[in-house]
C-alpha positions in Angstrom: 0.0 0.4 0.1 1.3 3.6 -1.1 1.3 6.5 1.2 -2.5 7.8 1.0 -3.8 4.8 -0.9 -7.5 4.6 0.0 -7.9 7.3 2.2 -10.7 9.8 1.1 -9.5 13.2 2.8 -9.2 15.3 -0.4 -6.1 17.4 -0.7 -6.4 20.7 0.1 -3.9 23.9 0.5 -4.5 25.6 3.6 -5.1 28.8 1.5 -8.0 28.5 -1.3 -9.1 30.8 -3.8 -10.8 33.6 -1.3 -9.7 32.1 2.0 -11.2 34.7 4.3 -8.1 36.4 5.6 -5.6 39.2 4.0 -1.7 38.6 4.0 0.3 41.7 5.5 4.0 42.1 4.9 6.3 43.4 7.0 9.4 44.9 5.8 12.7 45.3 8.1 14.0 49.1 6.8 17.3 50.8 8.6 15.9 54.2 9.5 17.3 56.3 6.6 15.9 58.9 4.5 14.2 57.5 1.4 14.4 54.2 2.7 10.3 53.8 2.6 10.5 55.7 -1.2 12.8 52.8 -2.6 10.9 50.0 -1.8 7.3 51.7 -2.8 9.2 52.0 -5.9 9.6 48.6 -6.6 6.0 48.2 -7.0 5.8 51.3 -10.5 5.3 49.5 -13.1 3.2 46.8 -11.8 -0.2 46.5 -10.8 0.7 45.8 -7.2 -0.8 48.9 -5.0 -0.6 49.2 -1.8 -3.7 49.5 0.1 -2.8 49.9 3.6 0.4 50.9 5.0 2.0 51.0 8.8 5.1 52.4 10.1 6.5 51.5 13.0 9.9 53.7 13.9 12.7 53.5 16.3 16.0 55.3 15.8 17.6 52.9 14.0 15.5 50.8 12.5 11.9 50.7 10.9 9.0 48.4 10.6 6.7 48.6 8.0 3.6 46.8 7.3 1.7 46.7 3.5 -1.7 45.2 2.3 -1.3 44.9 -1.2 -3.8 44.7 -4.2 -2.1 41.5 -5.6 -0.3 39.7 -2.3 1.7 37.2 -4.8 2.8 39.6 -7.2 3.9 41.9 -4.3 5.7 38.7 -2.5 7.7 38.2 -5.2 8.5 42.0 -5.8 9.4 42.5 -2.0 11.7 38.9 -2.4 13.4 40.2 -5.5 14.3 42.7 -4.0 16.3 41.1 -1.5 14.4 42.5 1.2 13.4 40.2 4.6 9.7 39.7 4.6 7.5 38.8 7.4 4.0 37.7 6.0 0.8 37.5 8.4 -2.8 36.8 8.2 -5.0 39.7 9.3 -8.7 40.0 9.1 -10.3 42.9 7.0 -13.6 44.6 8.7 -15.7 46.7 6.7 -17.4 49.6 9.2 -20.8 49.8 10.2 -22.3 53.3 8.9 -23.1 54.3 13.1 -21.8 56.8 15.1 -19.2 54.8 16.3 -18.3 51.6 14.3 -14.9 50.7 15.9 -16.7 50.5 19.5 -18.9 47.8 17.8 -15.9 45.9 16.3 -14.2 46.4 19.4 -17.4 45.1 21.8 -17.7 42.1 19.8 -14.0 40.9 20.1 -14.4 41.9 23.5 -17.3 39.8 24.3 -15.1 37.0 22.7 -11.8 37.4 24.5 -10.2 38.5 21.5 -7.8 40.8 21.4 -6.6 43.2 19.0 -2.4 43.2 18.6 -2.2 45.6 15.1 -5.2 48.0 14.0 -4.9 50.5 10.9 -7.6 51.6 7.8 -7.4 50.5 4.4 -6.4 53.3 1.8 -9.3 52.4 -0.5 -12.7 51.7 0.0 -13.9 47.7 -0.8 -17.9 47.5 -1.5 -17.8 51.8 -1.1 -17.2 51.5 2.6 -14.7 52.4 5.1 -12.7 49.5 6.5 -9.6 48.0 8.9 -7.5 45.5 9.0 -6.5 43.6 12.2 -4.5 41.6 13.6 -5.7 38.8 16.2 -4.7 36.7 18.6 -7.3 34.2 17.9 -7.9 34.5 13.9 -10.8 31.5 13.7 -12.2 33.2 16.7 -12.5 37.1 15.8 -14.2 35.8 12.1 -16.6 33.5 13.4 -17.7 36.4 16.1 -18.1 39.0 13.4 -19.7 37.3 10.7 -22.1 36.2 13.5 -22.7 39.7 15.0 -23.5 40.5 11.3 -20.2 42.2 10.1 -19.1 42.0 6.5 -15.3 40.5 6.2 -12.7 42.0 3.6 -11.4 39.0 1.1 -7.8 39.0 -0.5 -9.5 39.2 -3.7 -11.6 42.5 -2.3 -8.6 44.0 -2.2 -7.6 44.0 -6.0 -8.2 46.8 -8.6 -11.2 46.6 -10.1 -11.1 46.4 -13.9 
């Protein structure tokens, strides 16, 4: 009997089309004038757009976090540039049209005991609505909780340019 013979478990990847999280790329940069622009220029001439950006600055270095419209191509561009990158999974959440939309998101996650580790707004408006990207300590619980509370999630395909 060969390995896997007679097993009914289908072969699927962890990331499939429509996977409900969005990828964040973190790049380490020296804290020197022009470093950020060098990285951003690498996307010039490609279909990759930066749809969210966060910078954590320190005395000698900076961590730049990107969400990209086309993450596969974006990763290739960053890797070809020889940059050290860290890829993480975030959730994207459309903000409800209420007076305190962030309060509603935070309340839902608090009730599920999910901590927000990072948060920043998207530069684009998927589906014409404001949205935030959140890194949380429990992706599955956060997605289930927000879905159950009626929040709309942002998928990677929502970040791509609409042609």
